[in-house]
C-alpha positions as CSV (number, residue, x, y, z in Angstrom):
1,M,-73.5,229.8,-3.5
2,K,-70.4,230.0,-5.7
3,F,-68.2,230.4,-2.6
4,R,-69.6,227.3,-0.9
5,S,-69.2,225.1,-4.0
6,S,-65.6,226.3,-4.6
7,S,-64.7,225.7,-1.0
8,L,-66.1,222.2,-1.3
9,L,-64.1,221.6,-4.4
10,V,-60.9,222.8,-2.7
11,A,-61.6,220.6,0.3
12,A,-62.3,217.6,-2.0
13,L,-59.0,218.1,-3.8
14,L,-56.9,218.7,-0.6
15,L,-58.3,215.8,1.5
16,P,-56.7,213.0,-0.6
17,A,-53.4,215.0,-0.8
18,V,-53.3,215.3,3.0
19,G,-54.0,211.5,3.3
20,L,-51.1,210.8,1.0
21,I,-48.7,212.9,3.0
22,N,-49.6,211.0,6.1
23,L,-49.0,207.6,4.4
24,G,-45.3,208.5,4.1
25,Q,-44.9,208.9,7.9
26,P,-44.5,205.7,10.0
27,S,-47.4,204.8,12.2
28,Q,-47.1,204.6,15.9
29,A,-48.9,201.2,15.9
30,Q,-46.6,199.5,13.4
31,P,-42.9,198.8,14.2
32,D,-40.3,200.4,12.0
33,P,-39.0,197.8,9.6
34,N,-35.6,199.4,9.6
35,R,-35.0,198.9,13.3
36,S,-32.9,195.8,13.9
37,T,-34.2,193.5,16.6
38,V,-32.3,192.2,19.6
39,L,-32.1,188.8,18.0
40,A,-30.7,190.1,14.8
41,Q,-28.1,192.1,16.6
42,R,-27.2,189.1,18.7
43,S,-26.7,186.9,15.7
44,K,-24.2,189.3,14.2
45,L,-21.9,189.1,17.2
46,S,-19.0,186.7,17.2
47,P,-18.6,184.3,20.1
48,E,-15.9,186.5,21.6
49,E,-18.2,189.5,21.4
50,K,-21.0,187.6,23.0
51,A,-18.8,186.5,25.9
52,A,-17.5,190.1,26.4
53,K,-21.1,191.3,26.4
54,R,-22.0,188.7,29.0
55,Q,-19.1,189.7,31.2
56,E,-20.1,193.4,30.9
57,K,-23.7,192.6,31.9
58,A,-22.4,190.4,34.8
59,A,-20.2,193.3,36.1
60,K,-23.1,195.7,35.9
61,F,-25.3,193.3,37.7
62,R,-22.7,192.7,40.4
63,Q,-22.2,196.4,40.9
64,T,-25.9,197.3,40.9
65,L,-26.7,194.6,43.5
66,G,-23.5,195.0,45.5
67,L,-22.6,191.3,45.2
68,S,-19.7,189.8,47.1
69,D,-17.0,187.8,45.2
70,T,-18.5,184.6,46.4
71,Q,-22.0,185.5,45.3
72,A,-20.8,186.6,41.9
73,T,-18.9,183.3,41.4
74,Q,-21.9,181.3,42.5
75,I,-24.3,183.2,40.3
76,E,-22.0,182.9,37.3
77,A,-21.8,179.1,37.9
78,I,-25.6,178.9,38.0
79,R,-25.9,180.8,34.7
80,E,-23.3,178.7,33.1
81,S,-25.1,175.5,34.2
82,Y,-28.3,176.7,32.5
83,R,-26.6,178.0,29.3
84,P,-26.5,174.6,27.4
85,Q,-30.1,173.9,28.2
86,M,-31.2,177.3,27.1
87,Q,-29.2,176.9,23.9
88,S,-30.8,173.6,23.1
89,I,-34.3,175.0,23.6
90,R,-33.4,178.0,21.4
91,E,-32.2,175.7,18.6
92,E,-35.3,173.5,18.9
93,G,-37.5,176.6,18.5
94,K,-35.4,177.8,15.5
95,T,-35.8,174.4,13.9
96,L,-39.6,174.4,14.5
97,R,-40.0,177.9,13.1
98,E,-38.0,177.0,10.0
99,A,-40.2,173.9,9.5
100,G,-43.3,176.0,9.7
101,A,-44.5,174.9,13.1
102,N,-47.9,176.0,14.4
103,Q,-48.5,178.4,17.2
104,D,-49.2,175.7,19.8
105,Q,-45.8,174.1,19.2
106,L,-44.1,177.5,19.4
107,Q,-46.0,178.3,22.6
108,A,-44.7,175.0,24.1
109,I,-41.1,176.0,23.4
110,R,-41.7,179.5,24.9
111,A,-43.2,177.8,28.0
112,K,-40.1,175.6,28.3
113,R,-37.8,178.6,28.1
114,R,-39.9,180.5,30.6
115,E,-39.9,177.6,33.1
116,L,-36.1,177.2,32.7
117,R,-35.5,180.9,33.3
118,Q,-37.7,180.8,36.4
119,Q,-35.7,177.9,37.8
120,M,-32.5,179.8,37.2
121,Y,-34.0,182.9,38.7
122,N,-35.0,181.0,41.8
123,E,-31.5,179.5,42.2
124,I,-30.0,183.0,41.8
125,K,-32.4,184.4,44.4
126,A,-31.3,181.8,46.9
127,E,-27.8,183.2,46.7
128,L,-28.9,186.8,47.5
129,T,-29.7,188.7,50.6
130,P,-33.3,189.9,51.1
131,E,-32.1,193.5,50.2
132,Q,-30.5,192.2,47.0
133,V,-33.6,190.2,46.1
134,Q,-35.7,193.4,46.5
135,K,-33.3,195.4,44.4
136,M,-33.3,192.7,41.7
137,E,-37.2,192.7,41.7
138,E,-37.2,196.4,41.2
139,L,-34.8,196.1,38.3
140,K,-36.9,193.4,36.8
141,A,-40.0,195.6,37.1
142,Q,-38.2,198.5,35.4
143,R,-37.1,196.3,32.5
144,R,-40.7,195.1,32.0
145,G,-41.9,198.7,32.0
146,R,-39.3,199.7,29.4
147,R,-40.3,196.7,27.2
148,R,-44.0,197.7,27.3
149,Q,-43.3,201.2,26.1
């Protein structure tokens, strides 16, 4: 009997200690607060750095899809035509968030951005060959998969 009661006592003392040890470790379900977000990283870049990053992404896109010079020029023109509209929607969303907008208002802004991106995507697809469209769809699916992980 003495053995059973002493083992229960030890277990009762160790259980809270084990729980406290686990509290110090980050949970899988909660994001790490020290990780900087994409938006935070983007806001730290100067306009020149942002332009260089855009050029780098465009070159990678061009190489991956095997775009011709004409296609690359046309796609860059499409992206540039949408950039002011995307910027204004982004600013509108930022203003609403700072003003304490409700979720419906923020969802409306997200829907506008999604619609505008889809329009741009459709215009870009019109400039590509069927093989390039297929490759772009595969890249998009891979990106979605990485985001969900």
